[in-house]
N, C-alpha and C positions, 0 to 999 in steps of 0.2 A: 391820698395826700394827706399830712398832718396840718390840722387846723387849730388843734388845741395841745397845750403842755399843761400838764400837773405835775408841780414840783413838790417834793418832800422838803421840808424846811431844815432840820437839823441833820446836818452832814453834808448833803449837796450845796446849801446856801451858808447856813452858819456852822461854825466848828464848835462842838461841846467837848468838854473835857471833865468827866465826873470826879477826877481826883481833886479838882478844885473845889467841888461841893464837899468832898470828904474833909479835906483840909480845914475849910472854912468851920464845918462842924467841931472839928479838933480844935481850932482856935476858941471856941466856945466851951472848951473842957469836955467834948463828948470823949467817951472812952473806947466806944465800940470802934473797931478797926477800920470797917467799911460801912460807915453809916446809910449812903445811898442803896448800897447792895444790899444791907439788910432791910430796909424799907421794901425794896423791891422784890426780894425771896419772899415776903410775906404777903405779897399781893397789893400792898397799899398803893404803889404807884399807878398800878393799872387801874386800880378803881377810881383813882383821883383823876388820872387822864381821861377815862370814860365818863366823868361827870356823875359817878355813883355815890360820891360822898361830898360833903361841904368842906370848906376850906378849914374850918373850926374842927370839924371831926378829924380831918387829915392830921391836923396839928396834935390833937389830942392823942391820936394813935401813935405818931411820930414820937412823942414823948414817952409812951409805954414801951415802944421797942427798942428805943435809945437810951431808956432808964436815966432820964433828965427831967429837969423842971424849966426848961427854957421857955420863954414866952412865945406867943404865936409870931410875933414880929421878927424875933431872933430866928426861929425856926425858917419862915419865909425869906428872910435874908440869906441864911446858908442855901435853901433850895433855889434861888436865883443865881447863885454864884455858879455858875455852870457854864457861860459862854465863853469860849476862848479867844474867838476870832469871828470877823466878818471881812472876808478880803475884799478890797475895794474894786478888785476887776469883777467880782460877782455882781456888784452894783450895775456897773456897765454893761455886761454881758445881759443882764436881765432887762435892763432899759432897751437895748438893741432888739432881743427876740419879742418884747411886748408890741414893736411896730409890725411884726409879722405875723405873731400867734395871739390867740386869746389864752393867758396865763392864769393859772389857778394855783392855790397853794393848799397842800394837805398835810397835817401834821398831828402826830399823837401827843397832845399837850394838855395840861391841865389848865383851870382857869387863871392860876397865879403865873406860871410859865408863859402862857400864850400872851398877857398883856405885858410881861416883862419883854418877850421876844419881839413883839411888834415896835414897842418902844425903843428898843435895842437897834433894831435895824434902821429905822427912821433917824435914830440919832446919829449913826453913822454914815447913812447913805442920803441924808437931807429930808427935813420934814415933808410928808407926803408921799414918800417914795413908795410905800407899800401901796397905798391907794391908787397911785398913778399907774403902777406896774402890774399889779395883780386885779382881774376883774372880780375874784373873790377870793377870800381867805378862809378856809375850813379847818377848824380845830375839833379833834374827837371829843373834847369836854362839852362843846355844843350840840355836836351830832348824837351824843351818848352812844357812839360806835368807836371802834378802834381798827385799825389796821393790824392784822391782815384779813379782817372780816371783809368777804366779797360785798356785804350790805352796804359797806361805806362807800365803795365805788360806784354801785348801783345808785345810791343816792344822790350822789354828786352828778353823774350823768343824766340822771332824770331832771334833777332840779334845774340844771344848767342847758338842758337841750343838746347834750354833746352826743354825737355818733363814736362809738367805741373806735372804730376803724380809722377815724380821723383825729383820734387822741393818743397823746404819748404821755406816759407815766414815768418820771426818774424818781428813784429811790435808792438808797445805800443798804437797805435790806432785802436780801433774796426772797424771803417769805411774801414780803409786801409785793414786789413785782411779779412772783408767781401767781397770787391772788388776783391781780389786776389782768394779767395776760388770760386767765381762765375766763374772763368775760369779754374777750376780744379786744382789749386795749392793747395798744402798741406800748411796749416798755424797755426801758434801759435800767439795768441793775448797774449802778455807779460804784464799781469794785474800789477798794482801797488803792489810793494813788491816782485815782481819775479825778478830774474837774469838769465842773457842768462845761467850762469854755473849751474843753477838748471834744465835746460832742458835736459842734456844729461847724461848719465851713464859713467862708468869708461871705457867703449868700444867705446864711443863717440856716441851712438846710442840714438835716442829721447826715453826720458822715457816714460812708457807707459800713466802715468798719464797726459801727456800734448798731446798724440797723437790726432791729429784731432780737437785741441781746437784752 
């Protein structure tokens, strides 16, 4: 029986659009065609998400990669221009699920995005929504670990006293769900076109069509 659900944030709950970020950088005069992808391919985003570099170091390296002289504040403004949507029905669905399950959030996010994401959700779902709905929110920058590392799932299970067979992990990245599954955690890979509201029946149980997928 599932008693705990760990949700990924970006994808299953809020919708990101990296082209919004790229366009914002272009608004600031950046000539690089794909600013986000340039930083990602250099490994900068991964290091920042894992908390291996400071915000000032991130901005310094971003200036080098993007060949610009933008201020830290301008870079971070672009960096946070990435959320496209938080569907209202997600707030309603999560509120219902929290009445039956222990809910947790696990996101590969850096310290800047993490703060922005939490404020964004609370701004759209109502102040205190995240605190009321999720027992604990885990960000990779705080754990110094990133999905799909199995260690990040082991850490959460141990810290929260979860039993893997009683825990469900929902993520839109196949590598992440495969890693969690290798530890005995039940998983659902949220494929494109699926919504978290599609996964549960009227009694908030996982629909048979998604069980074990």
